[in-house]
PyMOL CGO cylinders between C-alpha atoms (Angstrom):
from pymol import cmd
from pymol.cgo import CYLINDER

trace = [
    CYLINDER, 129.67, -54.75, 105.33, 132.16, -51.92, 105.88, 0.3, 1, 1, 1, 1, 1, 1,
    CYLINDER, 132.16, -51.92, 105.88, 131.58, -48.90, 103.69, 0.3, 1, 1, 1, 1, 1, 1,
    CYLINDER, 131.58, -48.90, 103.69, 134.28, -46.71, 102.24, 0.3, 1, 1, 1, 1, 1, 1,
    CYLINDER, 134.28, -46.71, 102.24, 133.18, -43.25, 103.30, 0.3, 1, 1, 1, 1, 1, 1,
    CYLINDER, 133.18, -43.25, 103.30, 135.61, -41.23, 101.17, 0.3, 1, 1, 1, 1, 1, 1,
    CYLINDER, 135.61, -41.23, 101.17, 137.36, -41.78, 97.83, 0.3, 1, 1, 1, 1, 1, 1,
    CYLINDER, 137.36, -41.78, 97.83, 139.95, -44.53, 97.65, 0.3, 1, 1, 1, 1, 1, 1,
    CYLINDER, 139.95, -44.53, 97.65, 143.62, -43.50, 97.69, 0.3, 1, 1, 1, 1, 1, 1,
    CYLINDER, 143.62, -43.50, 97.69, 145.30, -43.29, 94.27, 0.3, 1, 1, 1, 1, 1, 1,
    CYLINDER, 145.30, -43.29, 94.27, 146.86, -46.74, 94.68, 0.3, 1, 1, 1, 1, 1, 1,
    CYLINDER, 146.86, -46.74, 94.68, 143.40, -48.33, 94.90, 0.3, 1, 1, 1, 1, 1, 1,
    CYLINDER, 143.40, -48.33, 94.90, 141.52, -46.22, 92.37, 0.3, 1, 1, 1, 1, 1, 1,
    CYLINDER, 141.52, -46.22, 92.37, 141.89, -48.84, 89.60, 0.3, 1, 1, 1, 1, 1, 1,
    CYLINDER, 141.89, -48.84, 89.60, 139.96, -51.28, 91.78, 0.3, 1, 1, 1, 1, 1, 1,
    CYLINDER, 139.96, -51.28, 91.78, 136.23, -50.90, 92.24, 0.3, 1, 1, 1, 1, 1, 1,
    CYLINDER, 136.23, -50.90, 92.24, 135.18, -49.73, 95.71, 0.3, 1, 1, 1, 1, 1, 1,
    CYLINDER, 135.18, -49.73, 95.71, 132.62, -52.54, 95.80, 0.3, 1, 1, 1, 1, 1, 1,
    CYLINDER, 132.62, -52.54, 95.80, 135.36, -55.16, 95.29, 0.3, 1, 1, 1, 1, 1, 1,
    CYLINDER, 135.36, -55.16, 95.29, 137.45, -53.71, 98.10, 0.3, 1, 1, 1, 1, 1, 1,
    CYLINDER, 137.45, -53.71, 98.10, 134.41, -53.50, 100.40, 0.3, 1, 1, 1, 1, 1, 1,
    CYLINDER, 134.41, -53.50, 100.40, 133.39, -57.08, 99.67, 0.3, 1, 1, 1, 1, 1, 1,
    CYLINDER, 133.39, -57.08, 99.67, 136.90, -58.42, 100.22, 0.3, 1, 1, 1, 1, 1, 1,
    CYLINDER, 136.90, -58.42, 100.22, 137.24, -56.44, 103.46, 0.3, 1, 1, 1, 1, 1, 1,
    CYLINDER, 137.24, -56.44, 103.46, 133.84, -57.68, 104.65, 0.3, 1, 1, 1, 1, 1, 1,
    CYLINDER, 133.84, -57.68, 104.65, 134.86, -61.30, 104.09, 0.3, 1, 1, 1, 1, 1, 1,
    CYLINDER, 134.86, -61.30, 104.09, 138.05, -60.79, 106.07, 0.3, 1, 1, 1, 1, 1, 1,
    CYLINDER, 138.05, -60.79, 106.07, 136.37, -58.87, 108.89, 0.3, 1, 1, 1, 1, 1, 1,
    CYLINDER, 136.37, -58.87, 108.89, 133.67, -61.49, 109.28, 0.3, 1, 1, 1, 1, 1, 1,
    CYLINDER, 133.67, -61.49, 109.28, 136.30, -64.17, 109.64, 0.3, 1, 1, 1, 1, 1, 1,
    CYLINDER, 136.30, -64.17, 109.64, 134.89, -65.96, 106.61, 0.3, 1, 1, 1, 1, 1, 1,
    CYLINDER, 134.89, -65.96, 106.61, 137.11, -68.92, 105.82, 0.3, 1, 1, 1, 1, 1, 1,
    CYLINDER, 137.11, -68.92, 105.82, 137.57, -68.44, 102.11, 0.3, 1, 1, 1, 1, 1, 1,
    CYLINDER, 137.57, -68.44, 102.11, 138.91, -70.72, 99.44, 0.3, 1, 1, 1, 1, 1, 1,
    CYLINDER, 138.91, -70.72, 99.44, 140.92, -68.83, 96.85, 0.3, 1, 1, 1, 1, 1, 1,
    CYLINDER, 140.92, -68.83, 96.85, 138.52, -69.61, 94.01, 0.3, 1, 1, 1, 1, 1, 1,
    CYLINDER, 138.52, -69.61, 94.01, 135.80, -67.57, 95.75, 0.3, 1, 1, 1, 1, 1, 1,
    CYLINDER, 135.80, -67.57, 95.75, 137.68, -64.28, 95.27, 0.3, 1, 1, 1, 1, 1, 1,
    CYLINDER, 137.68, -64.28, 95.27, 137.42, -62.36, 92.01, 0.3, 1, 1, 1, 1, 1, 1,
    CYLINDER, 137.42, -62.36, 92.01, 140.52, -61.00, 90.31, 0.3, 1, 1, 1, 1, 1, 1,
    CYLINDER, 140.52, -61.00, 90.31, 139.57, -57.45, 91.37, 0.3, 1, 1, 1, 1, 1, 1,
    CYLINDER, 139.57, -57.45, 91.37, 139.12, -58.54, 95.00, 0.3, 1, 1, 1, 1, 1, 1,
    CYLINDER, 139.12, -58.54, 95.00, 142.50, -60.27, 94.97, 0.3, 1, 1, 1, 1, 1, 1,
    CYLINDER, 142.50, -60.27, 94.97, 144.17, -57.16, 93.54, 0.3, 1, 1, 1, 1, 1, 1,
    CYLINDER, 144.17, -57.16, 93.54, 142.43, -55.03, 96.17, 0.3, 1, 1, 1, 1, 1, 1,
    CYLINDER, 142.43, -55.03, 96.17, 143.59, -57.34, 98.95, 0.3, 1, 1, 1, 1, 1, 1,
    CYLINDER, 143.59, -57.34, 98.95, 147.17, -57.23, 97.68, 0.3, 1, 1, 1, 1, 1, 1,
    CYLINDER, 147.17, -57.23, 97.68, 147.11, -53.43, 97.61, 0.3, 1, 1, 1, 1, 1, 1,
    CYLINDER, 147.11, -53.43, 97.61, 145.55, -53.24, 101.08, 0.3, 1, 1, 1, 1, 1, 1,
    CYLINDER, 145.55, -53.24, 101.08, 148.19, -55.67, 102.34, 0.3, 1, 1, 1, 1, 1, 1,
    CYLINDER, 148.19, -55.67, 102.34, 150.98, -53.47, 100.97, 0.3, 1, 1, 1, 1, 1, 1,
    CYLINDER, 150.98, -53.47, 100.97, 149.42, -50.32, 102.43, 0.3, 1, 1, 1, 1, 1, 1,
    CYLINDER, 149.42, -50.32, 102.43, 149.00, -51.98, 105.84, 0.3, 1, 1, 1, 1, 1, 1,
    CYLINDER, 149.00, -51.98, 105.84, 152.56, -53.30, 105.77, 0.3, 1, 1, 1, 1, 1, 1,
    CYLINDER, 152.56, -53.30, 105.77, 153.90, -49.81, 105.06, 0.3, 1, 1, 1, 1, 1, 1,
    CYLINDER, 153.90, -49.81, 105.06, 151.68, -48.36, 107.78, 0.3, 1, 1, 1, 1, 1, 1,
    CYLINDER, 151.68, -48.36, 107.78, 152.88, -50.89, 110.37, 0.3, 1, 1, 1, 1, 1, 1,
    CYLINDER, 152.88, -50.89, 110.37, 156.52, -50.10, 109.50, 0.3, 1, 1, 1, 1, 1, 1,
    CYLINDER, 156.52, -50.10, 109.50, 155.83, -46.39, 109.90, 0.3, 1, 1, 1, 1, 1, 1,
    CYLINDER, 155.83, -46.39, 109.90, 154.00, -46.84, 113.23, 0.3, 1, 1, 1, 1, 1, 1,
    CYLINDER, 154.00, -46.84, 113.23, 156.80, -49.05, 114.57, 0.3, 1, 1, 1, 1, 1, 1,
    CYLINDER, 156.80, -49.05, 114.57, 159.33, -46.34, 113.65, 0.3, 1, 1, 1, 1, 1, 1,
    CYLINDER, 159.33, -46.34, 113.65, 157.15, -43.72, 115.37, 0.3, 1, 1, 1, 1, 1, 1,
    CYLINDER, 157.15, -43.72, 115.37, 156.79, -45.86, 118.51, 0.3, 1, 1, 1, 1, 1, 1,
    CYLINDER, 156.79, -45.86, 118.51, 160.56, -46.43, 118.61, 0.3, 1, 1, 1, 1, 1, 1,
    CYLINDER, 160.56, -46.43, 118.61, 161.13, -42.68, 118.25, 0.3, 1, 1, 1, 1, 1, 1,
    CYLINDER, 161.13, -42.68, 118.25, 158.79, -42.16, 121.21, 0.3, 1, 1, 1, 1, 1, 1,
    CYLINDER, 158.79, -42.16, 121.21, 160.81, -44.61, 123.31, 0.3, 1, 1, 1, 1, 1, 1,
    CYLINDER, 160.81, -44.61, 123.31, 158.96, -47.92, 123.05, 0.3, 1, 1, 1, 1, 1, 1,
    CYLINDER, 158.96, -47.92, 123.05, 161.22, -50.94, 123.50, 0.3, 1, 1, 1, 1, 1, 1,
    CYLINDER, 161.22, -50.94, 123.50, 161.49, -53.78, 121.01, 0.3, 1, 1, 1, 1, 1, 1,
    CYLINDER, 161.49, -53.78, 121.01, 159.83, -55.95, 123.66, 0.3, 1, 1, 1, 1, 1, 1,
    CYLINDER, 159.83, -55.95, 123.66, 156.80, -53.64, 123.77, 0.3, 1, 1, 1, 1, 1, 1,
    CYLINDER, 156.80, -53.64, 123.77, 156.57, -53.49, 119.99, 0.3, 1, 1, 1, 1, 1, 1,
    CYLINDER, 156.57, -53.49, 119.99, 156.98, -57.24, 119.63, 0.3, 1, 1, 1, 1, 1, 1,
    CYLINDER, 156.98, -57.24, 119.63, 154.27, -57.82, 122.23, 0.3, 1, 1, 1, 1, 1, 1,
    CYLINDER, 154.27, -57.82, 122.23, 151.88, -55.48, 120.39, 0.3, 1, 1, 1, 1, 1, 1,
    CYLINDER, 151.88, -55.48, 120.39, 152.49, -57.36, 117.15, 0.3, 1, 1, 1, 1, 1, 1,
    CYLINDER, 152.49, -57.36, 117.15, 152.34, -60.84, 118.70, 0.3, 1, 1, 1, 1, 1, 1,
    CYLINDER, 152.34, -60.84, 118.70, 155.97, -61.60, 117.89, 0.3, 1, 1, 1, 1, 1, 1,
    CYLINDER, 155.97, -61.60, 117.89, 159.18, -61.81, 119.90, 0.3, 1, 1, 1, 1, 1, 1,
    CYLINDER, 159.18, -61.81, 119.90, 161.43, -58.85, 120.72, 0.3, 1, 1, 1, 1, 1, 1,
    CYLINDER, 161.43, -58.85, 120.72, 164.11, -60.32, 118.46, 0.3, 1, 1, 1, 1, 1, 1,
    CYLINDER, 164.11, -60.32, 118.46, 161.68, -60.87, 115.57, 0.3, 1, 1, 1, 1, 1, 1,
    CYLINDER, 161.68, -60.87, 115.57, 160.42, -57.29, 115.86, 0.3, 1, 1, 1, 1, 1, 1,
    CYLINDER, 160.42, -57.29, 115.86, 163.93, -55.88, 115.84, 0.3, 1, 1, 1, 1, 1, 1,
    CYLINDER, 163.93, -55.88, 115.84, 165.01, -58.03, 112.89, 0.3, 1, 1, 1, 1, 1, 1,
    CYLINDER, 165.01, -58.03, 112.89, 161.89, -57.20, 110.92, 0.3, 1, 1, 1, 1, 1, 1,
    CYLINDER, 161.89, -57.20, 110.92, 161.61, -53.48, 111.66, 0.3, 1, 1, 1, 1, 1, 1,
    CYLINDER, 161.61, -53.48, 111.66, 165.09, -52.45, 112.81, 0.3, 1, 1, 1, 1, 1, 1,
    CYLINDER, 165.09, -52.45, 112.81, 165.86, -50.79, 109.49, 0.3, 1, 1, 1, 1, 1, 1,
    CYLINDER, 165.86, -50.79, 109.49, 164.59, -47.27, 108.93, 0.3, 1, 1, 1, 1, 1, 1,
    CYLINDER, 164.59, -47.27, 108.93, 161.03, -47.35, 107.60, 0.3, 1, 1, 1, 1, 1, 1,
    CYLINDER, 161.03, -47.35, 107.60, 160.10, -45.39, 104.48, 0.3, 1, 1, 1, 1, 1, 1,
    CYLINDER, 160.10, -45.39, 104.48, 157.88, -42.37, 104.96, 0.3, 1, 1, 1, 1, 1, 1,
    CYLINDER, 157.88, -42.37, 104.96, 154.27, -43.38, 104.36, 0.3, 1, 1, 1, 1, 1, 1,
    CYLINDER, 154.27, -43.38, 104.36, 152.17, -41.98, 101.58, 0.3, 1, 1, 1, 1, 1, 1,
    CYLINDER, 152.17, -41.98, 101.58, 149.23, -40.49, 103.47, 0.3, 1, 1, 1, 1, 1, 1,
    CYLINDER, 149.23, -40.49, 103.47, 146.04, -39.21, 101.94, 0.3, 1, 1, 1, 1, 1, 1,
    CYLINDER, 146.04, -39.21, 101.94, 144.28, -37.48, 104.83, 0.3, 1, 1, 1, 1, 1, 1,
    CYLINDER, 144.28, -37.48, 104.83, 141.09, -37.22, 102.79, 0.3, 1, 1, 1, 1, 1, 1,
    CYLINDER, 141.09, -37.22, 102.79, 140.61, -40.99, 102.87, 0.3, 1, 1, 1, 1, 1, 1,
    CYLINDER, 140.61, -40.99, 102.87, 138.86, -42.86, 105.66, 0.3, 1, 1, 1, 1, 1, 1,
    CYLINDER, 138.86, -42.86, 105.66, 137.38, -46.32, 105.85, 0.3, 1, 1, 1, 1, 1, 1,
    CYLINDER, 137.38, -46.32, 105.85, 134.56, -46.74, 108.33, 0.3, 1, 1, 1, 1, 1, 1,
    CYLINDER, 134.56, -46.74, 108.33, 133.25, -49.99, 109.74, 0.3, 1, 1, 1, 1, 1, 1,
]
cmd.load_cgo(trace, "trace")
């Protein structure tokens, strides 16, 4: 099970670290889960992680574009077409909220 090595970011502090770790472990192990097996806290943690990852991907795409990557390269990295990547990420991404004191280790 992955362990959270530093404090959770403010967005996740209302969720117990154990719930986030358990939900992440289920995902990482490829456990095919039925929705009734997740607790409310785990579901909230997953939703917050999903939002954080979505914002991070948008930011990284913007950084890669700024460094000269093509939409074809970005689409390939994401497993989507060039056109889908451009339509999805072509707008300017918001600046991410980064807490450099937070790290999740596997």
